[in-house]
C-alpha positions in Angstrom: 0.0 0.0 0.0 2.8 2.4 -0.7 1.5 3.6 -4.1 -0.9 6.6 -4.2 -4.4 5.6 -4.9 -5.9 7.2 -8.1 -9.5 8.2 -7.8 -12.0 9.3 -10.4 -14.2 12.4 -9.6 -17.7 12.3 -10.9 -19.2 15.7 -11.4 -22.6 17.0 -12.4 -24.1 20.3 -13.4 -27.6 21.7 -13.7 -26.6 24.7 -15.8 -23.5 23.3 -17.6 -21.4 26.1 -16.1 -21.1 25.2 -12.4 -19.8 21.7 -12.0 -19.9 20.0 -8.5 -18.5 16.7 -7.5 -20.8 13.9 -6.4 -20.3 12.9 -2.8 -20.4 9.2 -2.1 -21.9 8.4 1.2 -20.0 5.2 1.9 -16.6 6.2 0.7 -13.9 5.7 3.5 -12.4 9.2 3.5 -12.4 10.6 7.0 -10.5 8.3 9.3 -12.2 9.8 12.4 -15.7 9.0 11.1 -17.3 5.6 11.9 -18.2 3.3 9.0 -21.6 4.1 7.5 -22.9 0.6 6.9 -25.1 -1.6 9.1 -24.7 -5.4 9.0 -25.6 -7.4 7.0 -26.0 -4.6 4.3 -22.6 -3.6 2.7 -22.9 -1.1 0.0 -20.3 -1.8 -2.6 -21.3 0.3 -5.6 -20.7 3.5 -3.7 -17.0 2.9 -2.9 
């Protein structure tokens, strides 16, 4: 795990001028936040 992780950023726009990134609810970004899944449900498409 020494290589940097490449990530794609998905963006959307309502007016084709202001582009905002989509926030994925279950993405493990903040290390101080508890996991957002409840067993036995494990969302995998959102990662």
